[in-house]
C-alpha positions as YAML, in Angstrom:
chain: A
units: angstrom
residues:
- id: 1
  name: UNK
  ca: [-22.48, 56.16, -0.41]
- id: 2
  name: UNK
  ca: [-22.52, 52.79, -2.16]
- id: 3
  name: UNK
  ca: [-20.12, 51.42, 0.39]
- id: 4
  name: UNK
  ca: [-22.23, 52.59, 3.29]
- id: 5
  name: UNK
  ca: [-25.39, 51.09, 1.77]
- id: 6
  name: UNK
  ca: [-23.76, 47.71, 1.22]
- id: 7
  name: UNK
  ca: [-22.42, 47.73, 4.78]
- id: 8
  name: UNK
  ca: [-25.82, 48.64, 6.14]
- id: 9
  name: UNK
  ca: [-27.46, 45.82, 4.11]
- id: 10
  name: UNK
  ca: [-24.84, 43.40, 5.31]
- id: 11
  name: UNK
  ca: [-25.26, 44.26, 8.97]
- id: 12
  name: UNK
  ca: [-29.01, 44.81, 8.97]
- id: 13
  name: UNK
  ca: [-30.52, 41.84, 7.17]
- id: 14
  name: UNK
  ca: [-34.14, 41.52, 6.30]
- id: 15
  name: UNK
  ca: [-36.41, 39.36, 8.44]
- id: 16
  name: UNK
  ca: [-36.64, 36.58, 5.81]
- id: 17
  name: UNK
  ca: [-32.90, 36.18, 5.53]
- id: 18
  name: UNK
  ca: [-32.50, 35.98, 9.29]
- id: 19
  name: UNK
  ca: [-35.21, 33.34, 9.53]
- id: 20
  name: UNK
  ca: [-33.63, 31.13, 6.82]
- id: 21
  name: UNK
  ca: [-30.20, 31.24, 8.47]
- id: 22
  name: UNK
  ca: [-31.76, 30.40, 11.80]
- id: 23
  name: UNK
  ca: [-33.47, 27.26, 10.42]
- id: 24
  name: UNK
  ca: [-30.26, 26.00, 8.82]
- id: 25
  name: UNK
  ca: [-28.24, 26.46, 11.99]
- id: 26
  name: UNK
  ca: [-30.88, 24.59, 14.02]
- id: 27
  name: UNK
  ca: [-30.71, 21.63, 11.60]
- id: 28
  name: UNK
  ca: [-26.93, 21.51, 11.89]
- id: 29
  name: UNK
  ca: [-27.08, 21.66, 15.68]
- id: 30
  name: UNK
  ca: [-29.69, 18.89, 15.84]
- id: 31
  name: UNK
  ca: [-27.65, 16.67, 13.54]
- id: 32
  name: UNK
  ca: [-24.50, 17.19, 15.58]
- id: 33
  name: UNK
  ca: [-26.20, 16.59, 18.93]
- id: 34
  name: UNK
  ca: [-28.27, 13.52, 18.00]
- id: 35
  name: UNK
  ca: [-26.69, 10.13, 18.66]
- id: 36
  name: UNK
  ca: [-28.42, 8.39, 15.76]
- id: 37
  name: UNK
  ca: [-27.19, 9.17, 12.26]
- id: 38
  name: UNK
  ca: [-29.59, 11.11, 10.07]
- id: 39
  name: UNK
  ca: [-30.69, 9.70, 6.77]
- id: 40
  name: UNK
  ca: [-30.05, 11.93, 3.81]
- id: 41
  name: UNK
  ca: [-32.20, 11.79, 0.76]
- id: 42
  name: UNK
  ca: [-30.82, 12.54, -2.65]
- id: 43
  name: UNK
  ca: [-33.17, 15.50, -3.01]
- id: 44
  name: UNK
  ca: [-31.95, 17.12, 0.21]
- id: 45
  name: UNK
  ca: [-28.65, 18.32, -1.19]
- id: 46
  name: UNK
  ca: [-26.98, 18.37, -4.57]
- id: 47
  name: UNK
  ca: [-23.71, 17.11, -3.10]
- id: 48
  name: UNK
  ca: [-25.30, 13.83, -1.97]
- id: 49
  name: UNK
  ca: [-26.56, 13.08, -5.47]
- id: 50
  name: UNK
  ca: [-23.12, 13.76, -6.91]
- id: 51
  name: UNK
  ca: [-21.61, 11.46, -4.27]
- id: 52
  name: UNK
  ca: [-24.02, 8.65, -5.07]
- id: 53
  name: UNK
  ca: [-23.38, 9.00, -8.80]
- id: 54
  name: UNK
  ca: [-19.63, 8.86, -8.21]
- id: 55
  name: UNK
  ca: [-20.13, 5.75, -6.05]
- id: 56
  name: UNK
  ca: [-22.17, 4.18, -8.85]
- id: 57
  name: UNK
  ca: [-19.41, 5.02, -11.33]
- id: 58
  name: UNK
  ca: [-16.87, 3.31, -9.07]
- id: 59
  name: UNK
  ca: [-19.08, 0.25, -8.73]
- id: 60
  name: UNK
  ca: [-19.53, 0.06, -12.49]
- id: 61
  name: UNK
  ca: [-15.80, 0.34, -12.97]
- id: 62
  name: UNK
  ca: [-15.15, -2.55, -10.58]
- id: 63
  name: UNK
  ca: [-18.06, -4.65, -11.75]
- id: 64
  name: UNK
  ca: [-17.42, -4.18, -15.45]
- id: 65
  name: UNK
  ca: [-16.81, -7.48, -17.24]
- id: 66
  name: UNK
  ca: [-13.21, -8.36, -17.89]
- id: 67
  name: UNK
  ca: [-12.03, -8.21, -21.49]
- id: 68
  name: UNK
  ca: [-12.08, -11.57, -23.24]
- id: 69
  name: UNK
  ca: [-8.77, -13.31, -23.67]
- id: 70
  name: UNK
  ca: [-7.73, -14.99, -26.87]
- id: 71
  name: UNK
  ca: [-8.48, -18.57, -25.95]
- id: 72
  name: UNK
  ca: [-7.02, -19.96, -29.15]
- id: 73
  name: UNK
  ca: [-3.57, -18.49, -28.61]
- id: 74
  name: UNK
  ca: [-1.29, -20.14, -26.10]
- id: 75
  name: UNK
  ca: [1.97, -18.43, -25.31]
- id: 76
  name: UNK
  ca: [4.88, -20.84, -25.03]
- id: 77
  name: UNK
  ca: [6.34, -21.34, -21.58]
- id: 78
  name: UNK
  ca: [10.00, -20.57, -21.08]
- id: 79
  name: UNK
  ca: [12.11, -23.62, -21.77]
- id: 80
  name: UNK
  ca: [14.14, -24.94, -18.85]
- id: 81
  name: UNK
  ca: [17.16, -27.04, -19.61]
- id: 82
  name: UNK
  ca: [18.54, -29.89, -17.57]
- id: 83
  name: UNK
  ca: [22.16, -30.64, -18.30]
- id: 84
  name: UNK
  ca: [23.21, -34.32, -18.25]
- id: 85
  name: UNK
  ca: [26.77, -34.97, -17.04]
- id: 86
  name: UNK
  ca: [28.81, -38.17, -16.72]
- id: 87
  name: UNK
  ca: [31.91, -37.55, -14.63]
- id: 88
  name: UNK
  ca: [34.67, -40.15, -14.72]
- id: 89
  name: UNK
  ca: [36.94, -38.83, -11.95]
- id: 90
  name: UNK
  ca: [36.66, -36.52, -8.95]
- id: 91
  name: UNK
  ca: [38.64, -33.81, -10.77]
- id: 92
  name: UNK
  ca: [35.60, -33.20, -13.02]
- id: 93
  name: UNK
  ca: [33.41, -32.09, -10.08]
- id: 94
  name: UNK
  ca: [34.35, -28.39, -10.22]
- id: 95
  name: UNK
  ca: [32.68, -27.59, -13.59]
- id: 96
  name: UNK
  ca: [29.63, -29.57, -12.46]
- id: 97
  name: UNK
  ca: [29.45, -27.53, -9.24]
- id: 98
  name: UNK
  ca: [29.82, -24.30, -11.24]
- id: 99
  name: UNK
  ca: [26.76, -25.24, -13.29]
- id: 100
  name: UNK
  ca: [24.75, -25.86, -10.12]
- id: 101
  name: UNK
  ca: [25.96, -22.53, -8.72]
- id: 102
  name: UNK
  ca: [24.79, -20.92, -11.98]
- id: 103
  name: UNK
  ca: [21.19, -22.09, -11.36]
- id: 104
  name: UNK
  ca: [21.46, -24.98, -13.82]
- id: 105
  name: UNK
  ca: [19.63, -28.25, -13.09]
- id: 106
  name: UNK
  ca: [21.74, -31.37, -13.58]
- id: 107
  name: UNK
  ca: [21.27, -35.07, -14.07]
- id: 108
  name: UNK
  ca: [24.45, -36.81, -12.99]
- id: 109
  name: UNK
  ca: [25.21, -40.33, -14.24]
- id: 110
  name: UNK
  ca: [27.78, -42.19, -12.12]
- id: 111
  name: UNK
  ca: [27.79, -45.46, -14.10]
- id: 112
  name: UNK
  ca: [31.35, -44.90, -15.34]
- id: 113
  name: UNK
  ca: [32.82, -43.88, -11.96]
- id: 114
  name: UNK
  ca: [34.30, -46.05, -9.24]
- id: 115
  name: UNK
  ca: [32.24, -46.22, -6.05]
- id: 116
  name: UNK
  ca: [34.74, -44.29, -3.90]
- id: 117
  name: UNK
  ca: [35.08, -41.49, -6.47]
- id: 118
  name: UNK
  ca: [31.31, -41.32, -6.94]
- id: 119
  name: UNK
  ca: [30.76, -40.98, -3.19]
- id: 120
  name: UNK
  ca: [33.24, -38.07, -3.01]
- id: 121
  name: UNK
  ca: [31.52, -36.31, -5.93]
- id: 122
  name: UNK
  ca: [28.10, -36.82, -4.34]
- id: 123
  name: UNK
  ca: [29.31, -35.44, -1.01]
- id: 124
  name: UNK
  ca: [30.81, -32.39, -2.71]
- id: 125
  name: UNK
  ca: [27.69, -31.70, -4.81]
- id: 126
  name: UNK
  ca: [25.43, -32.24, -1.80]
- id: 127
  name: UNK
  ca: [27.40, -29.53, 0.02]
- id: 128
  name: UNK
  ca: [27.06, -27.16, -2.95]
- id: 129
  name: UNK
  ca: [23.33, -27.87, -3.25]
- id: 130
  name: UNK
  ca: [22.87, -27.25, 0.48]
- id: 131
  name: UNK
  ca: [24.87, -24.01, 0.35]
- id: 132
  name: UNK
  ca: [22.77, -22.51, -2.46]
- id: 133
  name: UNK
  ca: [19.45, -23.83, -1.10]
- id: 134
  name: UNK
  ca: [19.06, -26.41, -3.85]
- id: 135
  name: UNK
  ca: [18.54, -30.15, -3.70]
- id: 136
  name: UNK
  ca: [20.37, -33.37, -4.63]
- id: 137
  name: UNK
  ca: [18.32, -36.56, -4.92]
- id: 138
  name: UNK
  ca: [18.90, -40.09, -6.06]
- id: 139
  name: UNK
  ca: [16.74, -41.16, -9.00]
- id: 140
  name: UNK
  ca: [18.06, -44.69, -9.63]
- id: 141
  name: UNK
  ca: [21.28, -46.58, -9.00]
- id: 142
  name: UNK
  ca: [24.08, -44.36, -10.15]
- id: 143
  name: UNK
  ca: [21.79, -41.49, -11.30]
- id: 144
  name: UNK
  ca: [21.19, -38.31, -9.30]
- id: 145
  name: UNK
  ca: [19.35, -35.04, -9.91]
- id: 146
  name: UNK
  ca: [20.81, -31.76, -8.62]
- id: 147
  name: UNK
  ca: [18.56, -28.70, -8.71]
- id: 148
  name: UNK
  ca: [19.10, -25.03, -7.89]
- id: 149
  name: UNK
  ca: [16.80, -23.24, -5.42]
- id: 150
  name: UNK
  ca: [14.57, -22.02, -8.27]
- id: 151
  name: UNK
  ca: [13.49, -25.62, -9.00]
- id: 152
  name: UNK
  ca: [11.98, -28.28, -6.79]
- id: 153
  name: UNK
  ca: [11.89, -32.05, -6.99]
- id: 154
  name: UNK
  ca: [8.46, -33.43, -6.24]
- id: 155
  name: UNK
  ca: [7.38, -37.00, -5.74]
- id: 156
  name: UNK
  ca: [8.88, -40.19, -4.40]
- id: 157
  name: UNK
  ca: [10.03, -43.23, -6.32]
- id: 158
  name: UNK
  ca: [8.40, -46.30, -4.87]
- id: 159
  name: UNK
  ca: [11.29, -48.66, -5.23]
- id: 160
  name: UNK
  ca: [13.01, -50.87, -2.67]
- id: 161
  name: UNK
  ca: [16.37, -49.76, -4.01]
- id: 162
  name: UNK
  ca: [15.54, -46.13, -3.17]
- id: 163
  name: UNK
  ca: [15.93, -46.85, 0.55]
- id: 164
  name: UNK
  ca: [19.27, -48.58, 0.12]
- id: 165
  name: UNK
  ca: [22.64, -46.91, 0.04]
- id: 166
  name: UNK
  ca: [23.94, -45.35, -3.20]
- id: 167
  name: UNK
  ca: [25.84, -48.43, -4.30]
- id: 168
  name: UNK
  ca: [25.16, -51.75, -2.66]
- id: 169
  name: UNK
  ca: [28.22, -53.45, -1.20]
...
């Protein structure tokens, strides 16, 4: 008979229980049908207070002060090397080009090269620099800088000779 009693209680509720369910369903229907959003107070439901506390926890996490860095310690920057080369003939251009292809910056001194040979070397290295996305720039008479794509040359030398050809004729 225990099963029958529990079924009877389930189907035939008391008047109080019916009234409470009816009020809750009316509130839900009103909230769903109204076009303006309803304001919820923290006392109205326990889930809203837990939501607001979790929001506060998130805010605290994002607004927490950052840990202090050691201002006295400075980590050394990686050292970049620039290789200085002084070719004497055009036959020496291949190892220079290999260094540029290997992401090595170069300073090329053409003081000990004839003008015709120097122009051929410059043309070849300019092609290599263009192919890899690097740069080749004149610094002074007979001195050039070749850089790989990972490095840039910034600034302009304000010198009348800069606008002239590589070697004046």
